[in-house]
Backbone as a printed PyTorch tensor [residue, N CA C, xyz], in Angstrom:
tensor([[[-14.0910,  -5.3040,  14.8850],
         [-14.0700,  -5.2330,  13.4280],
         [-12.8830,  -4.3760,  13.0000]],

        [[-11.9560,  -4.9820,  12.2840],
         [-10.7850,  -4.2580,  11.8150],
         [-11.0830,  -3.6420,  10.4650]],

        [[-10.7730,  -2.3650,  10.3350],
         [-10.9110,  -1.6940,   9.0490],
         [ -9.5900,  -1.0370,   8.6910]],

        [[ -9.2060,  -1.1840,   7.4370],
         [ -8.0200,  -0.5020,   6.9230],
         [ -8.4920,   0.7510,   6.1950]],

        [[ -8.0430,   1.8920,   6.6680],
         [ -8.4810,   3.1750,   6.1190],
         [ -7.3310,   3.8120,   5.3600]],

        [[ -7.5480,   4.0250,   4.0650],
         [ -6.5050,   4.5480,   3.1780],
         [ -6.7260,   6.0300,   2.9140]],

        [[ -5.6340,   6.7270,   2.6340],
         [ -5.7260,   8.1350,   2.2610],
         [ -4.5280,   8.5000,   1.3950]],

        [[ -4.6850,   9.5980,   0.6280],
         [ -3.5480,  10.1530,  -0.0730],
         [ -3.5130,   9.9700,  -1.5830]],

        [[ -4.4700,   9.2920,  -2.1590],
         [ -4.4310,   9.0950,  -3.6020],
         [ -4.7910,  10.3630,  -4.3490]],

        [[ -4.8690,  10.2370,  -5.6760],
         [ -5.2610,  11.3840,  -6.4790],
         [ -4.6520,  11.3650,  -7.8580]],

        [[ -4.6600,  12.5260,  -8.4900],
         [ -4.1440,  12.7040,  -9.8450],
         [ -2.7930,  13.3990,  -9.7800]],

        [[ -1.8300,  12.8560, -10.5130],
         [ -0.4980,  13.4480, -10.5310],
         [  0.0640,  13.3190, -11.9360]],

        [[  0.9180,  14.2430, -12.3020],
         [  1.5520,  14.1940, -13.6210],
         [  2.6980,  13.1910, -13.6310]],

        [[  3.0260,  12.6540, -14.7880],
         [  4.1940,  11.7670, -14.8820],
         [  5.4370,  12.4370, -14.3030]],

        [[  6.1760,  11.6530, -13.5300],
         [  7.3540,  12.1950, -12.8660],
         [  7.0660,  12.7580, -11.4930]],

        [[  5.8030,  12.8640, -11.1380],
         [  5.4220,  13.4240,  -9.8440],
         [  5.4830,  12.4170,  -8.7240]],

        [[  5.0570,  12.8600,  -7.5550],
         [  5.1110,  12.0390,  -6.3430],
         [  3.7760,  12.0690,  -5.6140]],

        [[  3.5230,  10.9800,  -4.9020],
         [  2.3590,  10.8760,  -4.0240],
         [  2.7430,  10.0350,  -2.8270]],

        [[  2.0080,  10.2440,  -1.7450],
         [  2.1950,   9.4260,  -0.5540],
         [  0.8480,   8.8420,  -0.1410]],

        [[  0.8060,   7.5250,  -0.0280],
         [ -0.3900,   6.8410,   0.4510],
         [ -0.1880,   6.4420,   1.9080]],

        [[ -1.2650,   6.5440,   2.6810],
         [ -1.2100,   6.1400,   4.0810],
         [ -2.3570,   5.1930,   4.3850]],

        [[ -2.1180,   4.3000,   5.3220],
         [ -3.1390,   3.3360,   5.7180],
         [ -3.0310,   3.0990,   7.2120]],

        [[ -4.1810,   3.0940,   7.8790],
         [ -4.2140,   2.8200,   9.3100],
         [ -5.2760,   1.7720,   9.5890]],

        [[ -4.9610,   0.8530,  10.4830],
         [ -5.9120,  -0.1840,  10.8880],
         [ -6.7180,   0.3260,  12.0740]],

        [[ -7.9630,   0.6950,  11.8150],
         [ -8.8090,   1.1930,  12.8960],
         [ -9.5640,   0.0330,  13.5310]],

        [[ -9.8900,   0.1910,  14.8050],
         [-10.6530,  -0.8340,  15.4940],
         [ -9.8660,  -2.0830,  15.7920]],

        [[ -8.5360,  -2.0090,  15.6210],
         [ -7.7280,  -3.2210,  15.7810],
         [ -7.0600,  -3.2840,  17.1410]],

        [[ -7.2100,  -4.3960,  17.8020],
         [ -6.4440,  -4.6360,  19.0160],
         [ -5.3620,  -5.6680,  18.7460]],

        [[ -5.2420,  -6.0720,  17.4830],
         [ -4.2900,  -7.0930,  17.0900],
         [ -3.0740,  -6.4600,  16.4320]],

        [[ -1.9420,  -7.0930,  16.6210],
         [ -0.7590,  -6.6810,  15.8740],
         [ -0.7810,  -7.3700,  14.5230]],

        [[ -0.1440,  -6.7490,  13.5640],
         [ -0.1120,  -7.2870,  12.2090],
         [  1.2420,  -7.9000,  11.9060]],

        [[  1.2190,  -9.0500,  11.2280],
         [  2.4710,  -9.7120,  10.8270],
         [  3.0970,  -8.9690,   9.6580]],

        [[  2.2570,  -8.4720,   8.7780],
         [  2.7570,  -7.6950,   7.6500],
         [  1.6900,  -6.7000,   7.2420]],

        [[  2.1390,  -5.6090,   6.6670],
         [  1.2450,  -4.6270,   6.0700],
         [  1.8700,  -4.1630,   4.7720]],

        [[  1.0190,  -3.7890,   3.8390],
         [  1.5760,  -3.3510,   2.5700],
         [  0.5100,  -2.8770,   1.6160]],

        [[  0.8940,  -2.8570,   0.3510],
         [  0.0360,  -2.3050,  -0.6950],
         [  0.0110,  -3.2200,  -1.9080]],

        [[ -1.1920,  -3.3970,  -2.4370],
         [ -1.4100,  -4.0460,  -3.7150],
         [ -2.0420,  -3.0080,  -4.6340]],

        [[ -2.0620,  -3.3120,  -5.9200],
         [ -2.7630,  -2.4360,  -6.8590],
         [ -3.4070,  -3.2550,  -7.9660]],

        [[ -4.4350,  -2.6630,  -8.5410],
         [ -5.1200,  -3.3170,  -9.6540],
         [ -5.4730,  -2.2670, -10.6920]],

        [[ -4.9070,  -2.4480, -11.8720],
         [ -5.2020,  -1.5740, -13.0000],
         [ -6.3540,  -2.1750, -13.7930]],

        [[ -7.0660,  -1.3590, -14.5610],
         [ -8.1900,  -1.8680, -15.3510],
         [ -7.7550,  -3.0120, -16.2630]],

        [[ -8.4830,  -4.1020, -16.2060],
         [ -8.2060,  -5.2410, -17.0610],
         [ -7.0310,  -6.1020, -16.6340]],

        [[ -6.4520,  -5.7810, -15.4730],
         [ -5.2900,  -6.5460, -14.9990],
         [ -5.5900,  -7.1640, -13.6350]],

        [[ -4.7800,  -8.1700, -13.2820],
         [ -4.9300,  -8.8020, -11.9800],
         [ -4.3170,  -7.9180, -10.8890]],

        [[ -4.8250,  -8.1200,  -9.6770],
         [ -4.2600,  -7.4040,  -8.5480],
         [ -2.8420,  -7.9150,  -8.2920]],

        [[ -1.9110,  -7.0000,  -8.0400],
         [ -0.5180,  -7.3760,  -7.8280],
         [  0.0490,  -6.7080,  -6.5840]],

        [[  0.9730,  -7.3880,  -5.9600],
         [  1.6600,  -6.8330,  -4.7930],
         [  2.5840,  -5.7200,  -5.2560]],

        [[  2.5480,  -4.6050,  -4.5600],
         [  3.4170,  -3.4720,  -4.8790],
         [  4.5880,  -3.4170,  -3.8980]],

        [[  4.2590,  -3.4160,  -2.6070],
         [  5.3020,  -3.3280,  -1.5860],
         [  4.7070,  -3.7730,  -0.2580]],

        [[  5.5440,  -4.3530,   0.5830],
         [  5.0730,  -4.7430,   1.8960],
         [  6.2220,  -4.6960,   2.8910]],

        [[  5.8260,  -4.5910,   4.1510],
         [  6.7970,  -4.5860,   5.2300],
         [  6.3470,  -5.6130,   6.2570]],

        [[  7.2970,  -6.4180,   6.6990],
         [  7.0100,  -7.5050,   7.6190],
         [  7.4990,  -7.1140,   9.0140]],

        [[  6.8170,  -7.6110,  10.0490],
         [  7.2440,  -7.3080,  11.4140],
         [  8.7180,  -7.6470,  11.5590]],

        [[  9.4680,  -6.6990,  12.1000],
         [ 10.9190,  -6.8260,  12.1500],
         [ 11.5760,  -5.8840,  11.1650]],

        [[ 10.7980,  -5.4260,  10.1690],
         [ 11.2610,  -4.3620,   9.3070],
         [ 11.6760,  -4.7210,   7.9030]],

        [[ 11.7180,  -6.0000,   7.5540],
         [ 12.1310,  -6.3390,   6.1860],
         [ 11.0330,  -5.9430,   5.2070]],

        [[ 11.4780,  -5.5490,   4.0140],
         [ 10.5560,  -5.0670,   3.0010],
         [ 10.7400,  -5.8400,   1.7040]],

        [[  9.7040,  -5.8250,   0.8900],
         [  9.8040,  -6.3900,  -0.4540],
         [  8.9910,  -5.5330,  -1.4040]],

        [[  9.4500,  -5.5040,  -2.6720],
         [  8.8410,  -4.6420,  -3.6770],
         [  8.6510,  -5.3990,  -4.9840]],

        [[  7.6510,  -4.9850,  -5.7340],
         [  7.5340,  -5.4460,  -7.1020],
         [  8.7000,  -4.8650,  -7.8970]],

        [[  9.1930,  -5.6240,  -8.8630],
         [ 10.3300,  -5.1440,  -9.6700],
         [ 10.0210,  -3.8080, -10.3400]],

        [[  8.7770,  -3.6220, -10.7250],
         [  8.4040,  -2.4260, -11.4900],
         [  8.4660,  -1.1330, -10.6620]],

        [[  8.5320,  -1.2520,  -9.3220],
         [  8.5420,  -0.0420,  -8.4950],
         [  9.8340,   0.1170,  -7.7050]],

        [[ 10.7300,  -0.8480,  -7.7940],
         [ 11.9850,  -0.7550,  -7.0460],
         [ 12.7470,   0.4980,  -7.4310]],

        [[ 13.2380,   1.1830,  -6.4220],
         [ 13.9860,   2.4110,  -6.6490],
         [ 13.1070,   3.6510,  -6.7610]],

        [[ 11.7980,   3.4530,  -6.8650],
         [ 10.8870,   4.6020,  -6.9820],
         [  9.9200,   4.6890,  -5.7890]],

        [[  9.5450,   3.5410,  -5.2510],
         [  8.5870,   3.5020,  -4.1400],
         [  9.3000,   3.0590,  -2.8670]],

        [[  8.8310,   3.5900,  -1.7440],
         [  9.3600,   3.1890,  -0.4470],
         [  8.1950,   2.9290,   0.5110]],

        [[  8.2050,   1.7450,   1.1200],
         [  7.1700,   1.3990,   2.0930],
         [  7.7480,   1.5380,   3.4960]],

        [[  6.9370,   2.0630,   4.4020],
         [  7.3600,   2.1950,   5.7970],
         [  6.1550,   1.9370,   6.6910]],

        [[  6.4370,   1.5110,   7.9130],
         [  5.3250,   1.1850,   8.7950],
         [  5.6500,   1.3970,  10.2520]],

        [[  4.5950,   1.4140,  11.0460],
         [  4.7280,   1.5360,  12.4960],
         [  3.9400,   0.3890,  13.1080]],

        [[  4.6660,  -0.6220,  13.6180],
         [  4.0070,  -1.8000,  14.1660],
         [  3.1020,  -1.4550,  15.3380]],

        [[  3.5510,  -0.5260,  16.1720],
         [  2.7840,  -0.1870,  17.3730],
         [  1.4540,   0.4630,  17.0230]],

        [[  1.4340,   1.2010,  15.9240],
         [  0.2160,   1.9160,  15.5330],
         [ -0.5480,   1.2010,  14.4170]],

        [[  0.0150,   0.0990,  13.9090],
         [ -0.6210,  -0.6050,  12.7870],
         [ -0.8830,   0.3360,  11.6200]],

        [[  0.1500,   1.0250,  11.2030],
         [  0.0380,   1.9150,  10.0480],
         [  1.0990,   1.5540,   9.0090]],

        [[  0.8080,   1.8610,   7.7670],
         [  1.7710,   1.6450,   6.6910],
         [  1.6150,   2.7660,   5.6750]],

        [[  2.7440,   3.2760,   5.2050],
         [  2.7640,   4.3360,   4.2080],
         [  3.4960,   3.8540,   2.9670]],

        [[  3.1480,   4.4710,   1.8490],
         [  3.8380,   4.1840,   0.5890],
         [  4.2080,   5.5070,  -0.0560]],

        [[  5.4930,   5.7540,  -0.1160],
         [  6.0140,   6.9620,  -0.7490],
         [  6.3210,   6.6100,  -2.2040]],

        [[  5.7010,   7.3340,  -3.1450],
         [  5.8550,   7.0140,  -4.5600],
         [  6.4770,   8.2070,  -5.2930]],

        [[  7.5720,   7.9530,  -5.9860],
         [  8.2650,   9.0000,  -6.7410],
         [  8.4110,   8.5790,  -8.1890]],

        [[  8.6880,   9.5820,  -9.0310],
         [  8.8700,   9.3270, -10.4630],
         [  7.7310,   8.4670, -11.0100]],

        [[  6.5220,   8.8740, -10.7090],
         [  5.3540,   8.0950, -11.1080],
         [  5.2070,   8.0620, -12.6180]],

        [[  4.7220,   6.9330, -13.1050],
         [  4.5500,   6.7110, -14.5320],
         [  3.0820,   6.4010, -14.8230]],

        [[  2.6510,   6.6130, -16.0530],
         [  1.2500,   6.2740, -16.3840],
         [  0.9130,   4.8210, -16.0530]],

        [[  1.8770,   3.9130, -16.1570],
         [  1.6320,   2.5080, -15.8200],
         [  1.3720,   2.2820, -14.3380]],

        [[  1.6270,   3.2760, -13.5200],
         [  1.3310,   3.1600, -12.0880],
         [ -0.1310,   3.4660, -11.7850]],

        [[ -0.8510,   3.9130, -12.7960],
         [ -2.2690,   4.2020, -12.6150],
         [ -3.0220,   2.9370, -12.2390]],

        [[ -3.7330,   2.9910, -11.1120],
         [ -4.4330,   1.8160, -10.6050],
         [ -5.1930,   2.2000,  -9.3530]],

        [[ -6.0210,   1.2790,  -8.8910],
         [ -6.5770,   1.3810,  -7.5450],
         [ -5.6020,   0.6730,  -6.6060]],

        [[ -5.1950,   1.3760,  -5.5990],
         [ -4.2320,   0.8400,  -4.6370],
         [ -4.9780,   0.3950,  -3.3740]],

        [[ -4.6570,  -0.8170,  -2.9260],
         [ -5.3290,  -1.4130,  -1.7700],
         [ -4.3380,  -1.6420,  -0.6390]],

        [[ -4.7070,  -1.2020,   0.5310],
         [ -3.9290,  -1.5280,   1.7120],
         [ -4.2280,  -2.9750,   2.1050]],

        [[ -3.2140,  -3.6740,   2.5910],
         [ -3.3160,  -5.1110,   2.8890],
         [ -2.6010,  -5.3800,   4.2010]],

        [[ -3.1930,  -6.2200,   5.0230],
         [ -2.5580,  -6.5670,   6.2930],
         [ -2.8650,  -8.0090,   6.6480]],

        [[ -1.9180,  -8.6430,   7.3270],
         [ -2.0900, -10.0130,   7.8030],
         [ -1.8870, -10.0000,   9.3140]],

        [[ -2.8550, -10.5300,  10.0500],
         [ -2.7750, -10.5220,  11.5060],
         [ -1.6540, -11.4260,  11.9990]],

        [[ -0.9150, -10.9260,  12.9700],
         [  0.2010, -11.6600,  13.5420],
         [ -0.2640, -12.9880,  14.1180]],

        [[  0.4710, -14.0530,  13.7860],
         [  0.1670, -15.3780,  14.3200],
         [ -0.9570, -16.0950,  13.6050]],

        [[ -1.4490, -15.5010,  12.5420],
         [ -2.5620, -16.0950,  11.7980],
         [ -2.3430, -15.8940,  10.3080]],

        [[ -3.2860, -16.4100,   9.5360],
         [ -3.3240, -16.1140,   8.1010],
         [ -4.5620, -15.2760,   7.7730]],

        [[ -5.0680, -14.5630,   8.7610],
         [ -6.2240, -13.6990,   8.5500],
         [ -5.7730, -12.4350,   7.8280]],

        [[ -6.4360, -12.1640,   6.7130],
         [ -6.0530, -11.0620,   5.8290],
         [ -7.1180,  -9.9750,   5.8720]],

        [[ -6.6710,  -8.7480,   5.8840],
         [ -7.5670,  -7.5930,   5.8080],
         [ -7.2300,  -6.7800,   4.5650]],

        [[ -8.2820,  -6.1990,   3.9800],
         [ -8.1050,  -5.3410,   2.8030],
         [ -8.7710,  -3.9920,   3.0520]],

        [[ -8.1530,  -2.9430,   2.5320],
         [ -8.8030,  -1.6490,   2.5020],
         [ -9.7650,  -1.5920,   1.3270]],

        [[-10.5030,  -0.5140,   1.2400],
         [-11.4910,  -0.3780,   0.1750],
         [-10.8720,   0.0470,  -1.1470]],

        [[ -9.6660,   0.5320,  -1.1020],
         [ -8.9880,   0.9360,  -2.3310],
         [ -9.0200,   2.4410,  -2.5230]],

        [[ -7.9550,   2.9400,  -3.1150],
         [ -7.8480,   4.3720,  -3.3780],
         [ -7.2270,   4.5640,  -4.7620]],

        [[ -7.8060,   5.4830,  -5.5160],
         [ -7.3820,   5.6620,  -6.9090],
         [ -6.1200,   6.5130,  -6.9880]],

        [[ -5.1780,   6.0360,  -7.7810],
         [ -4.0030,   6.8140,  -8.1540],
         [ -3.9890,   6.8970,  -9.6860]],

        [[ -3.9840,   8.1110, -10.1920],
         [ -3.9880,   8.3270, -11.6370],
         [ -2.7820,   9.1680, -12.0120]],

        [[ -1.9780,   8.6410, -12.9320],
         [ -0.7930,   9.3590, -13.4010],
         [ -1.0440,   9.7320, -14.8550]],

        [[ -1.2250,  11.0200, -15.0830],
         [ -1.5820,  11.4790, -16.4180],
         [ -1.2350,  12.9520, -16.5800]],

        [[ -0.8860,  13.3000, -17.8150],
         [ -0.6180,  14.7010, -18.0960],
         [ -1.8770,  15.3820, -18.6310]]])
């Protein structure tokens, strides 16, 4: 049973920084991609950033230049470094992974990030 375990969320003031971390526990499988989605109240879940095996990354336009995704394929971990946070970044952030060689998707339980003064 693969579980994605997230950590690092919380409350931060506008302009502040946070780092989210995610690790795939119980996994003997390598992941094709790992990344982060988010869902704000009343909005659809959206992709924030992801990293694909081999190291290529992609970001939502709204976070480019402020967020950085990084990962360790061997450990099945992914981090999201967030800077210059804005109130619009407030959401539940979900870790996401796709098993290598398949279309099997895993989701974390979600972690709250609140940007407010």
